[in-house]
Structures are given as structure tokens and as C-alpha cells.
MIFI-974202 format. One record per residue: residue in one letter; x, y, z of N, C-alpha, C in turn; residue number from 1. Coordinates in pm, whole numbers. Layout:
residues N
+------+--------+--------+--------+--------+--------+--------+--------+--------+--------+-----+
! code !   n_xx !   n_yy !   n_zz !  ca_xx !  ca_yy !  ca_zz !   c_xx !   c_yy !   c_zz ! pos !
+------+--------+--------+--------+--------+--------+--------+--------+--------+--------+-----+
!    A !      X !      Y !      Z !      X !      Y !      Z !      X !      Y !      Z ! NUM !
...
+------+--------+--------+--------+--------+--------+--------+--------+--------+--------+-----+
//
This chain:
residues 90
+------+--------+--------+--------+--------+--------+--------+--------+--------+--------+-----+
! code !   n_xx !   n_yy !   n_zz !  ca_xx !  ca_yy !  ca_zz !   c_xx !   c_yy !   c_zz ! pos !
+------+--------+--------+--------+--------+--------+--------+--------+--------+--------+-----+
!    X !   3108 !    829 !    448 !   3052 !    963 !    439 !   3085 !   1024 !    303 !   1 !
!    X !   2991 !   1099 !    251 !   3015 !   1161 !    120 !   3117 !   1274 !    131 !   2 !
!    X !   3195 !   1289 !     26 !   3297 !   1393 !     24 !   3261 !   1508 !    -70 !   3 !
!    X !   3209 !   1475 !   -186 !   3177 !   1581 !   -283 !   3041 !   1644 !   -250 !   4 !
!    X !   3020 !   1761 !   -302 !   2895 !   1833 !   -278 !   2776 !   1756 !   -335 !   5 !
!    X !   2794 !   1697 !   -452 !   2683 !   1624 !   -514 !   2649 !   1498 !   -433 !   6 !
!    X !   2751 !   1434 !   -378 !   2727 !   1315 !   -296 !   2655 !   1352 !   -166 !   7 !
!    X !   2689 !   1467 !   -110 !   2621 !   1513 !     11 !   2474 !   1541 !    -17 !   8 !
!    X !   2448 !   1602 !   -132 !   2310 !   1631 !   -170 !   2233 !   1501 !   -190 !   9 !
!    X !   2293 !   1403 !   -256 !   2227 !   1276 !   -279 !   2193 !   1209 !   -146 !  10 !
!    X !   2281 !   1219 !    -48 !   2255 !   1161 !     83 !   2135 !   1229 !    148 !  11 !
!    X !   2129 !   1361 !    139 !   2015 !   1434 !    195 !   1885 !   1391 !    126 !  12 !
!    X !   1890 !   1382 !     -6 !   1770 !   1342 !    -80 !   1729 !   1199 !    -45 !  13 !
!    X !   1827 !   1111 !    -31 !   1797 !    972 !      2 !   1729 !    961 !    138 !  14 !
!    X !   1777 !   1038 !    235 !   1717 !   1035 !    368 !   1573 !   1084 !    363 !  15 !
!    X !   1549 !   1194 !    291 !   1413 !   1247 !    280 !   1320 !   1147 !    211 !  16 !
!    X !   1367 !   1089 !    103 !   1284 !    993 !     30 !   1258 !    868 !    113 !  17 !
!    X !   1358 !    825 !    189 !   1342 !    706 !    272 !   1232 !    729 !    375 !  18 !
!    X !   1232 !    844 !    439 !   1129 !    874 !    538 !    991 !    880 !    473 !  19 !
!    X !    983 !    944 !    357 !    856 !    954 !    286 !    806 !    816 !    245 !  20 !
!    X !    896 !    732 !    192 !    857 !    598 !    149 !    813 !    511 !    266 !  21 !
!    X !    883 !    524 !    380 !    846 !    447 !    498 !    706 !    486 !    544 !  22 !
!    X !    676 !    614 !    539 !    543 !    662 !    579 !    435 !    606 !    487 !  23 !
!    X !    460 !    609 !    358 !    362 !    557 !    262 !    340 !    408 !    283 !  24 !
!    X !    448 !    332 !    304 !    435 !    189 !    325 !    359 !    158 !    453 !  25 !
!    X !    382 !    237 !    556 !    313 !    219 !    682 !    163 !    243 !    665 !  26 !
!    X !    127 !    347 !    594 !    -13 !    377 !    566 !    -77 !    263 !    486 !  27 !
!    X !     -4 !    212 !    387 !    -55 !    101 !    306 !    -82 !    -22 !    392 !  28 !
!    X !     10 !    -54 !    481 !    -10 !   -171 !    568 !   -136 !   -155 !    652 !  29 !
!    X !   -159 !    -33 !    701 !   -280 !     -7 !    781 !   -406 !    -22 !    699 !  30 !
!    X !   -404 !     28 !    576 !   -522 !     17 !    490 !   -552 !   -128 !    455 !  31 !
!    X !   -447 !   -204 !    424 !   -464 !   -346 !    391 !   -520 !   -420 !    512 !  32 !
!    X !   -471 !   -386 !    630 !   -519 !   -449 !    753 !   -668 !   -420 !    774 !  33 !
!    X !   -713 !   -299 !    742 !   -854 !   -264 !    758 !   -942 !   -351 !    667 !  34 !
!    X !   -897 !   -371 !    544 !   -975 !   -453 !    450 !   -981 !   -596 !    502 !  35 !
!    X !   -868 !   -650 !    543 !   -864 !   -790 !    587 !   -946 !   -812 !    714 !  36 !
!    X !   -942 !   -719 !    807 !  -1021 !   -736 !    929 !  -1171 !   -726 !    899 !  37 !
!    X !  -1209 !   -638 !    805 !  -1349 !   -629 !    765 !  -1396 !   -758 !    700 !  38 !
!    X !  -1310 !   -818 !    619 !  -1344 !   -945 !    553 !  -1359 !  -1055 !    658 !  39 !
!    X !  -1268 !  -1060 !    752 !  -1274 !  -1164 !    855 !  -1396 !  -1148 !    945 !  40 !
!    X !  -1436 !  -1023 !    966 !  -1555 !   -997 !   1048 !  -1683 !  -1025 !    969 !  41 !
!    X !  -1671 !  -1043 !    839 !  -1787 !  -1071 !    756 !  -1860 !   -946 !    710 !  42 !
!    X !  -1799 !   -830 !    731 !  -1860 !   -704 !    692 !  -1816 !   -669 !    549 !  43 !
!    X !  -1889 !   -722 !    453 !  -1850 !   -711 !    312 !  -1860 !   -568 !    262 !  44 !
!    X !  -1963 !   -496 !    305 !  -1981 !   -359 !    256 !  -1866 !   -268 !    302 !  45 !
!    X !  -1827 !   -280 !    427 !  -1714 !   -201 !    477 !  -1587 !   -242 !    404 !  46 !
!    X !  -1571 !   -371 !    382 !  -1452 !   -420 !    312 !  -1445 !   -362 !    171 !  47 !
!    X !  -1559 !   -354 !    104 !  -1561 !   -297 !    -32 !  -1522 !   -150 !    -31 !  48 !
!    X !  -1575 !    -75 !     65 !  -1541 !     68 !     74 !  -1393 !     87 !    105 !  49 !
!    X !  -1341 !      8 !    196 !  -1200 !     17 !    231 !  -1112 !    -27 !    114 !  50 !
!    X !  -1161 !   -125 !     38 !  -1084 !   -174 !    -77 !  -1066 !    -66 !   -182 !  51 !
!    X !  -1169 !     16 !   -203 !  -1160 !    124 !   -302 !  -1049 !    221 !   -264 !  52 !
!    X !  -1045 !    260 !   -138 !   -942 !    352 !    -89 !   -805 !    288 !    -99 !  53 !
!    X !   -797 !    163 !    -55 !   -669 !     90 !    -56 !   -617 !     72 !   -197 !  54 !
!    X !   -706 !     39 !   -288 !   -668 !     18 !   -428 !   -607 !    145 !   -486 !  55 !
!    X !   -669 !    257 !   -459 !   -617 !    384 !   -511 !   -479 !    414 !   -453 !  56 !
!    X !   -462 !    394 !   -323 !   -334 !    423 !   -259 !   -224 !    328 !   -308 !  57 !
!    X !   -260 !    202 !   -334 !   -163 !    107 !   -389 !   -117 !    151 !   -528 !  58 !
!    X !   -211 !    195 !   -610 !   -176 !    242 !   -744 !    -86 !    365 !   -737 !  59 !
!    X !   -115 !    455 !   -645 !    -32 !    575 !   -631 !    109 !    538 !   -586 !  60 !
!    X !    120 !    446 !   -492 !    251 !    404 !   -443 !    330 !    337 !   -555 !  61 !
!    X !    263 !    258 !   -636 !    330 !    192 !   -748 !    374 !    294 !   -853 !  62 !
!    X !    290 !    394 !   -877 !    324 !    495 !   -977 !    445 !    577 !   -934 !  63 !
!    X !    460 !    595 !   -803 !    575 !    672 !   -751 !    693 !    583 !   -717 !  64 !
!    X !    686 !    455 !   -754 !    795 !    359 !   -734 !    827 !    338 !   -587 !  65 !
!    X !    728 !    355 !   -500 !    748 !    324 !   -359 !    742 !    172 !   -343 !  66 !
!    X !    648 !    109 !   -413 !    642 !    -36 !   -420 !    641 !    -75 !   -568 !  67 !
!    X !    670 !   -199 !   -594 !    673 !   -247 !   -732 !    529 !   -259 !   -784 !  68 !
!    X !    511 !   -231 !   -910 !    378 !   -234 !   -971 !    315 !   -373 !   -962 !  69 !
!    X !    396 !   -477 !   -978 !    343 !   -613 !   -968 !    297 !   -645 !   -827 !  70 !
!    X !    366 !   -590 !   -728 !    325 !   -613 !   -589 !    191 !   -547 !   -562 !  71 !
!    X !    173 !   -427 !   -614 !     46 !   -357 !   -597 !    -67 !   -438 !   -662 !  72 !
!    X !    -43 !   -487 !   -782 !   -143 !   -566 !   -854 !   -174 !   -695 !   -778 !  73 !
!    X !    -73 !   -758 !   -724 !    -91 !   -883 !   -651 !   -174 !   -860 !   -524 !  74 !
!    X !   -143 !   -753 !   -452 !   -218 !   -722 !   -330 !   -365 !   -691 !   -362 !  75 !
!    X !   -386 !   -611 !   -466 !   -523 !   -578 !   -505 !   -600 !   -704 !   -544 !  76 !
!    X !   -536 !   -792 !   -616 !   -600 !   -915 !   -660 !   -637 !  -1003 !   -541 !  77 !
!    X !   -547 !  -1015 !   -446 !   -573 !  -1100 !   -330 !   -683 !  -1042 !   -241 !  78 !
!    X !   -681 !   -911 !   -224 !   -785 !   -848 !   -143 !   -922 !   -863 !   -210 !  79 !
!    X !   -924 !   -842 !   -341 !  -1048 !   -854 !   -417 !  -1102 !   -998 !   -408 !  80 !
!    X !  -1014 !  -1094 !   -421 !  -1055 !  -1235 !   -412 !  -1110 !  -1266 !   -274 !  81 !
!    X !  -1049 !  -1210 !   -170 !  -1096 !  -1236 !    -34 !  -1234 !  -1176 !    -12 !  82 !
!    X !  -1257 !  -1058 !    -70 !  -1389 !   -994 !    -58 !  -1494 !  -1076 !   -132 !  83 !
!    X !  -1461 !  -1123 !   -251 !  -1556 !  -1205 !   -327 !  -1587 !  -1335 !   -256 !  84 !
!    X !  -1486 !  -1395 !   -195 !  -1505 !  -1520 !   -121 !  -1596 !  -1497 !     -2 !  85 !
!    X !  -1577 !  -1387 !     68 !  -1661 !  -1354 !    185 !  -1803 !  -1326 !    140 !  86 !
!    X !  -1817 !  -1263 !     24 !  -1950 !  -1230 !    -28 !  -2027 !  -1359 !    -64 !  87 !
!    X !  -1958 !  -1456 !   -123 !  -2022 !  -1581 !   -160 !  -2058 !  -1664 !    -37 !  88 !
!    X !  -1976 !  -1655 !     66 !  -2001 !  -1729 !    189 !  -2121 !  -1674 !    264 !  89 !
!    X !  -2153 !  -1549 !    238 !  -2261 !  -1482 !    310 !  -2396 !  -1524 !    265 !  90 !
+------+--------+--------+--------+--------+--------+--------+--------+--------+--------+-----+
//
């Protein structure tokens, strides 16, 4: 347990940030799932629309250091490749 006032404040801030970060990560997982299910269903147009939203949210999370920038780039690349593959298969 923290003893000094500054340590107590840091603990409060850490708890608040942890909850906020968990919420953002949860939303990201849901958005990524929407893109992947649309790709698997063969619905390329829906996948493209969902990808735009997901891409923006990934960039925002990376900018706020919720996830690493390279992870955001990797996810966007993989989702984009999956959409292109589904489009070619169609």
C-alpha cells in the first residue's frame, strides 16, 4: 500500500487508467471480430466499412499508448490482407 500522498495519487490514477484501457481494448476486440466475421461470411462491403472504423480506433489506441503502435499496424495489415483475399476469392 502506498504511504506518501503522491504514491496514493499515482495508485488512484493507475486504477482509473487501467479501467479506461481495459474498456478501449475490449471495444477493439469487438471491432476486430466484426471485420473477421464479415470476411468469413464473404460480405466484403460490410468488412470494408467495419475496417475503416476499426482502423481509426486502432490508430487512436496506439496514439494514446493503450496498445503498441506496431501492434496496431500489424492488426490493420492483417485485416486489410484478409479483406483483399476475400475480395479476390469472390
